[in-house]
C-alpha positions in Angstrom: -0.1 0.3 0.1 1.6 2.9 -1.2 1.4 6.4 1.0 -0.6 9.6 -0.8 2.4 11.6 -1.8 3.0 14.8 0.7 1.4 18.0 -0.4 4.6 20.5 -1.4 5.9 21.9 2.2 4.4 19.4 4.0 6.8 18.5 7.2 5.7 15.9 9.2 7.7 16.2 12.6 7.8 15.5 16.2 5.6 18.6 18.2 7.4 20.9 20.6 5.9 23.1 22.9 6.1 26.5 20.3 3.5 24.5 18.8 1.1 24.1 21.1 -1.1 27.1 20.7 -1.3 25.6 17.3 -2.3 21.9 18.0 -5.0 24.6 20.0 -6.4 26.5 17.5 -6.4 23.4 15.1 -8.6 21.0 18.1 -10.3 24.1 19.4 -11.5 23.7 15.7 -13.0 20.3 16.0 -14.5 20.5 19.3 -16.5 23.3 18.6 -17.1 22.3 14.3 -17.2 18.6 14.5 -18.0 15.6 15.9 -14.5 12.7 15.8 -14.2 14.5 19.3 -17.2 14.7 22.2 -15.6 18.2 23.9 -17.5 20.3 23.6 -15.8 23.5 24.2 -12.1 24.3 22.9 -9.8 23.6 25.8 -7.0 25.7 27.1 -3.5 26.3 25.2 -2.4 25.6 28.6 -4.9 22.2 29.0 -3.1 21.6 26.0 -0.3 22.0 26.5 -0.6 19.8 30.2 -2.3 16.9 27.6 1.1 17.1 25.3 2.9 16.8 28.2 1.3 14.1 29.7 1.9 12.2 26.7 5.4 12.5 26.0 6.0 11.8 29.3 5.3 8.5 28.9 7.8 8.6 26.2 5.0 8.3 23.3 5.3 10.2 20.2 2.9 13.3 19.8 3.9 14.6 15.8 2.9 17.5 13.9 1.7 18.3 10.3 3.7 21.9 9.4 3.2 23.6 5.9 5.8 25.6 4.4 5.4 28.1 1.8 6.8 31.0 0.8 5.7 33.1 4.1 6.1 30.8 6.9 5.6 27.9 8.7 2.3 26.8 10.0 0.6 24.2 11.9 -2.2 22.2 10.2 -2.6 18.9 12.1 -1.2 16.5 14.7 -2.0 12.6 15.8 -0.4 12.0 19.1 -0.8 8.2 20.5 -2.1 7.8 24.2 -2.2 4.0 26.2 -5.6 2.8 25.0 -6.4 2.4 28.6 -3.8 3.1 32.4 -3.6 -1.0 33.4 -0.6 -2.3 33.6 -1.7 -4.7 31.0 -2.7 -3.3 28.4 0.7 -1.3 27.7 1.6 -2.7 25.2 -1.9 -1.8 22.9 -2.0 2.3 22.0 -5.0 4.7 20.8 -4.5 6.9 18.4 -5.6 10.6 17.8 -6.0 12.6 14.8 -6.9 15.9 14.3 -6.5 18.4 11.0 -7.3 22.2 10.6 -10.4 23.1 8.4 -8.2 23.9 5.5 -6.0 21.0 5.8 -8.7 18.3 5.3 -9.3 16.2 2.2 -5.8 15.9 1.5 -3.9 13.0 2.8 -2.3 14.8 4.9 -4.8 12.4 7.9 -2.8 9.4 5.9 0.6 10.8 6.3 0.3 12.0 9.7 -0.8 8.4 11.3 1.5 6.4 8.8 4.3 8.0 11.0 2.1 7.9 13.8 1.8 4.5 13.8 6.1 3.6 12.5 6.4 5.9 15.7 4.3 3.2 18.2 5.9 0.6 16.3 9.7 2.0 16.9 8.6 1.7 20.6 7.4 -1.8 20.9 3.8 -1.5 20.1 1.5 -4.5 19.3 -1.8 -3.1 19.4 -3.3 0.4 18.3 -7.0 1.1 18.2 -8.7 3.7 16.7 -11.6 5.2 19.0 -13.4 7.6 16.7 -16.2 9.6 17.4 -19.6 9.5 14.9 -19.7 6.1 13.1 -21.1 8.8 10.3 -16.9 9.3 10.5 -16.0 8.7 7.0 -13.1 10.4 7.0 -11.0 9.2 9.5 -12.7 5.4 9.1 -11.6 5.7 5.7 -7.9 6.6 7.2 -7.8 3.9 9.2 -9.0 1.3 6.9 -6.9 2.8 3.5 -3.9 1.3 6.4 -5.1 -1.7 7.1 -7.5 -1.0 10.8 -10.9 -3.5 10.7 -13.3 -1.9 12.4 -13.8 -4.7 16.0 -17.5 -3.0 17.4 -19.7 0.0 17.4 -20.8 1.7 20.7 -24.2 2.7 19.8 -25.9 6.0 21.0 -22.5 7.2 23.1 -22.7 10.5 23.3 -24.7 13.5 22.8 -23.4 16.4 21.1 -24.5 18.7 18.1 -28.6 18.3 19.0 -28.6 14.2 18.3 -27.4 10.6 19.5 -23.4 9.7 18.7 -22.4 6.2 18.0 -18.3 5.5 18.3 -16.3 3.5 15.7 -13.9 1.5 17.3 -10.8 -0.3 14.7 -8.0 -1.8 15.5 -4.6 -2.8 13.6 -1.9 -4.8 14.7 1.8 -3.9 15.2 5.1 -5.7 14.5 4.6 -9.0 15.2 0.9 -8.2 17.0 0.2 -10.6 18.8 2.3 -14.2 17.7 4.7 -13.7 19.7 5.2 -12.4 23.5 6.6 -8.5 23.7 9.6 -6.6 24.4 9.1 -4.8 28.2 10.0 -1.4 26.9 6.6 0.5 26.4 6.2 2.5 30.1 2.8 0.9 32.0 
């Protein structure tokens, strides 16, 4: 499966503290206008910095998509992985999150971010990646995940109430590395 060709000037890279304002703006738009997250209001910049620090403190990746042009650079999306659940037995199972600025949607950028995130997580020794996608009608996010080898493993019906309607949650899963065919090596923190 060949990944899409990145748009000219696009760079996928690890996030830095100076990206938090842009990350907050991207996520805030998605919280207030989209169904990919069930948050109803945009978190503060300080809260997004705390969330990023938490993920990085666990040794997990938080990436950004940066568009470079003659007039400067702009963070137009981000992706990160976190533990699927906090119990130690889940330490080889991660959950991905991918968010794009409105202007960056439908250009293959989400797929590029997710592919890079999967590579980072596999290198860490993770064995399973879950996608918990708000709104089972979110065909763009479901399609990106399916294109990268995820399969649907369940739907939680009417799990959230947003924008005056009940929303389902689609759960997709993909094995990383050897998946469940061999015992994992201990490298991911619990």
